[in-house]
C-alpha positions in Angstrom: 0.0 0.0 0.0 1.3 3.5 -0.9 1.8 5.9 1.9 0.3 9.1 0.7 0.8 12.6 2.1 -1.6 15.3 1.1 -0.3 18.9 1.1 -2.7 21.9 0.8 -1.3 25.4 0.7 -2.8 28.9 0.4 -1.6 32.5 0.8 -3.3 35.6 2.0 -2.1 39.1 1.2 -3.2 42.6 2.2 -1.9 45.1 -0.3 0.0 44.4 -3.6 2.7 43.9 -2.5 1.8 43.8 1.1 1.6 41.8 4.3 1.5 38.1 3.4 0.8 34.9 5.2 0.6 31.2 4.3 -1.7 28.4 5.5 -0.3 24.9 5.2 -2.4 21.8 5.9 -0.7 18.4 5.8 -2.6 15.2 6.1 -1.0 11.8 6.6 -2.8 8.7 7.7 -5.9 10.8 8.7 -3.8 13.0 11.0 -3.7 16.7 10.3 -0.8 19.1 10.7 -1.7 22.8 10.5 0.6 25.7 10.1 -0.2 29.5 9.8 3.0 31.4 9.1 4.1 34.9 8.1 5.8 35.4 4.8 7.9 38.3 3.5 5.8 41.2 2.2 5.0 40.2 -1.4 2.4 40.2 -4.2 -0.4 37.6 -4.0 1.2 35.4 -6.7 4.6 35.5 -5.1 3.0 34.6 -1.7 1.3 31.6 -3.3 4.6 30.3 -4.6 6.2 30.9 -1.2 3.4 29.1 0.6 3.8 26.1 -1.7 7.6 26.1 -1.2 7.2 26.4 2.6 4.7 23.6 2.5 7.1 21.2 0.8 9.8 22.2 3.4 7.4 21.4 6.2 6.6 18.0 4.7 10.3 17.2 4.3 11.0 18.2 7.9 8.1 16.2 9.3 8.3 13.0 7.2 11.4 13.1 5.0 11.1 12.8 1.3 10.5 9.1 0.6 6.7 9.1 0.2 4.3 10.0 -2.6 2.8 13.5 -2.2 -0.4 15.0 -3.5 -0.1 18.7 -3.6 -3.2 20.9 -3.8 -3.4 24.6 -4.4 -6.2 27.0 -5.5 -3.5 29.1 -7.2 -3.8 28.5 -11.0 -0.5 30.3 -11.6 1.4 27.9 -9.3 -0.2 24.7 -10.6 0.0 25.8 -14.3 3.6 26.8 -13.8 4.5 23.4 -12.4 2.6 21.6 -15.2 4.3 23.7 -17.9 7.7 23.9 -16.0 7.6 27.5 -17.0 6.8 30.9 -15.4 7.6 34.2 -17.1 7.5 36.2 -13.9 8.1 33.7 -11.1 10.7 31.5 -12.7 13.2 31.7 -9.7 10.4 30.6 -7.3 9.3 27.9 -9.7 12.9 26.5 -10.0 13.1 26.3 -6.2 9.7 24.6 -6.0 10.4 22.0 -8.7 13.7 21.3 -7.1 11.9 20.5 -3.8 9.3 18.4 -5.7 12.2 16.4 -7.4 13.3 15.2 -4.0 10.2 13.1 -3.6 9.6 9.8 -5.6 6.2 11.1 -6.9 4.4 14.4 -6.6 1.0 14.9 -8.1 0.1 18.6 -8.3 -3.6 19.5 -8.6 -5.5 22.8 -8.8 -8.6 22.9 -6.6 -11.3 25.5 -6.3 -10.9 27.8 -3.3 -14.0 26.2 -1.6 -12.1 22.9 -1.5 -9.0 24.5 0.0 -10.8 26.0 3.0 -8.4 24.4 5.6 -5.3 26.1 4.2 -7.2 29.2 3.3 -8.6 29.7 6.8 -5.1 29.2 8.3 -3.7 31.9 6.0 -6.5 34.4 6.6 -6.5 33.9 10.4 -2.7 34.6 10.5 -3.1 37.7 8.3 -5.8 39.1 10.5 -3.8 38.4 13.6 -0.9 40.4 12.1 -3.0 43.3 10.9 -4.7 43.7 14.3 -1.4 44.4 16.0 
């Protein structure tokens, strides 16, 4: 049986560029690992790439890189860039992301609608609001 890790990421940004956060939800064997983190001030698209990159870093820290990974994002630009292995404006971040993905035996990247990414989305938004209230 294949051990499968599911990774959901999302970013929230106030301003463009502006304050940015990431929500990361990792599911393995029915157990959830939730992270809400601050990102450097950035545009929304940059924040989405940073959220994805950070999510892969967290998976590797928690579980190593020997298992199959399903990666879900509601960012079309991130998923389409991975699928095409090309990004006009975010190539540096794409190179970093694909290098992380290459460490795993198999990564399946899938775009999902925002309503199906509510776990990661909620984490990102909650972190953003907690920062903006300060």
